[in-house]
C-alpha distance (Angstrom), angle and dihedral (degrees) to the residues before:
residue distance angle dihedral
X1 . . .
X2 3.69 . .
X3 3.85 92.3 .
X4 3.80 92.3 54.5
X5 3.84 92.5 47.2
X6 3.80 89.6 47.7
X7 3.89 90.9 54.1
X8 3.72 91.4 51.2
X9 3.75 93.9 48.7
X10 3.79 91.4 47.9
X11 3.80 89.8 53.2
X12 3.73 92.4 47.7
X13 3.77 90.3 49.3
X14 3.82 93.9 53.8
X15 3.84 90.5 49.8
X16 3.74 91.2 50.6
X17 3.91 89.0 48.4
X18 3.80 91.4 50.9
X19 3.87 89.8 54.1
X20 3.79 91.0 44.0
X21 3.92 89.2 54.1
X22 3.70 90.7 59.4
X23 3.81 92.0 45.5
X24 3.77 89.0 50.0
X25 3.84 92.0 50.5
X26 3.81 91.1 48.5
X27 3.75 92.1 48.9
X28 3.88 89.7 52.8
X29 3.77 95.7 46.7
X30 3.74 112.1 108.5
X31 3.88 101.2 -176.7
X32 3.69 135.2 19.6
X33 3.68 132.8 19.5
X34 3.78 104.2 -95.8
X35 3.64 145.7 82.9
X36 3.92 125.7 -140.9
X37 3.72 112.0 -113.0
X38 3.90 92.7 -138.6
X39 3.92 89.1 56.2
X40 3.72 90.2 57.1
X41 3.84 95.0 47.5
X42 3.77 93.1 46.0
X43 3.86 92.3 51.9
X44 3.79 93.6 45.3
X45 3.84 91.0 53.4
X46 3.76 89.2 54.9
X47 3.78 89.4 65.2
X48 3.82 86.3 66.6
X49 3.71 99.9 41.6
X50 3.83 93.1 112.3
X51 3.86 92.8 60.2
X52 3.91 99.1 81.6
X53 3.81 93.3 -117.8
X54 3.79 124.0 140.2
X55 3.82 110.3 -132.7
X56 3.77 128.7 -163.3
X57 3.72 126.7 -173.5
X58 3.74 131.9 -166.5
X59 3.87 112.5 175.5
X60 3.77 132.7 164.0
X61 3.78 117.4 -132.8
X62 3.83 98.2 -87.0
X63 3.83 120.0 168.0
X64 3.86 113.4 -147.8
X65 3.76 120.1 -158.1
X66 3.80 110.1 -124.1
X67 3.82 93.7 -110.0
X68 3.85 91.4 55.7
X69 3.81 95.8 40.3
X70 3.80 95.3 74.1
X71 3.82 91.0 48.5
X72 3.88 92.4 50.2
X73 3.94 89.3 44.7
X74 3.89 91.1 54.3
X75 3.79 91.3 44.9
X76 3.82 94.1 49.9
X77 3.85 88.2 44.7
X78 3.72 94.4 53.2
X79 3.70 95.0 49.1
X80 3.77 95.0 47.0
X81 3.76 89.6 44.6
X82 3.83 90.0 53.9
X83 3.89 89.4 48.3
X84 3.83 91.0 53.3
X85 3.82 94.9 43.9
X86 3.83 100.6 44.1
X87 3.74 111.8 16.0
X88 3.78 105.2 69.5
X89 3.74 127.9 59.0
X90 3.81 122.6 -141.5
X91 3.80 111.9 -78.1
X92 3.86 93.6 13.2
X93 3.76 111.3 149.8
X94 3.83 126.6 -154.6
X95 3.84 96.4 38.1
X96 3.86 108.3 -175.6
X97 3.73 133.5 -179.2
X98 3.83 121.2 -179.9
X99 3.76 126.2 -165.7
X100 3.82 118.0 -162.3
X101 3.78 123.9 -179.5
X102 3.84 124.4 -177.5
X103 3.74 135.6 178.0
X104 3.83 126.8 -146.0
X105 3.75 129.4 174.2
X106 3.85 90.3 -91.8
X107 3.78 107.5 24.2
X108 3.74 148.6 34.2
X109 3.87 109.9 -138.5
X110 3.80 119.8 -157.4
X111 3.82 119.4 -176.3
X112 3.78 122.7 -178.7
X113 3.86 115.6 -174.2
X114 3.79 134.7 178.6
X115 3.79 131.0 -174.2
X116 3.75 95.0 -134.2
X117 3.74 134.0 115.0
X118 3.74 98.5 -59.4
X119 3.79 128.7 -135.7
X120 3.80 133.5 -55.7
X121 3.78 113.1 -91.2
X122 3.79 91.3 -114.1
X123 3.79 97.0 45.5
X124 3.83 111.3 149.7
X125 3.82 111.8 173.6
X126 3.81 92.0 -161.4
X127 3.78 88.1 65.7
X128 3.80 98.2 47.7
X129 3.84 106.7 105.0
X130 3.74 99.6 -161.6
X131 3.72 125.5 128.4
X132 3.85 90.1 -120.0
X133 3.81 95.5 51.1
X134 3.94 88.3 46.1
X135 3.82 88.4 55.6
X136 3.86 91.0 47.6
X137 3.86 92.7 51.3
X138 3.83 92.1 43.7
X139 3.73 93.9 48.0
X140 3.87 93.0 48.9
X141 3.76 90.2 47.3
X142 3.88 89.4 54.5
X143 3.80 91.0 47.6
X144 3.75 92.8 42.3
X145 3.81 88.0 -125.6
X146 3.76 135.1 148.7
X147 3.88 130.6 -135.4
X148 3.72 134.8 -158.4
X149 3.80 124.2 -171.9
X150 3.83 119.2 -156.4
X151 3.83 113.1 -174.6
X152 3.81 103.4 170.0
X153 3.86 99.1 102.0
X154 3.76 105.5 20.8
X155 3.77 111.4 -48.0
X156 3.77 129.4 -61.6
X157 3.77 121.4 -171.8
X158 3.83 112.1 -167.0
X159 3.83 119.4 -169.4
X160 3.77 128.3 -174.7
X161 3.71 122.7 -169.2
X162 3.81 126.3 -179.1
X163 3.79 111.6 -102.8
X164 3.77 89.5 -133.0
X165 3.89 88.8 79.7
X166 3.78 87.8 61.9
X167 3.82 100.4 37.0
X168 3.69 94.3 96.7
X169 3.75 88.4 84.8
X170 3.73 105.3 14.2
X171 3.78 94.4 61.0
X172 3.74 97.5 -142.2
């Protein structure tokens, strides 16, 4: 049906936009071979500005090599997209999504939370056969990362990626 096709096209457009964001940041970069994680997050959230959602961001100064930046942008976009599609019920006010990114000496931690309706009790992301979840699983495999979903009070997606994937420019 037209509605189903429209949903697939919208999802494809946001994926393309997330890749275009990285390309745009690369083309504006004067020196170095990295992109700052906070810049990627802020620009991806602008894709969803029209959806009446309050976004908050807290991100350490993390430099991403170009080859990792696209993967991270796709990962963040997929999670934000899932939040906007599934978390909030019709007419729900006070829609909030927060993105937090922290760096330790061994890991990069990315946490995306919403204050929506949460996840079903039997939710298992490894069994979800959507394009978005396939992208999330493939990207995490590429980055040697792990993910945990908590859907009891809204939904929180916690991702941990070994810092070695980023050490090319972070020097740790």
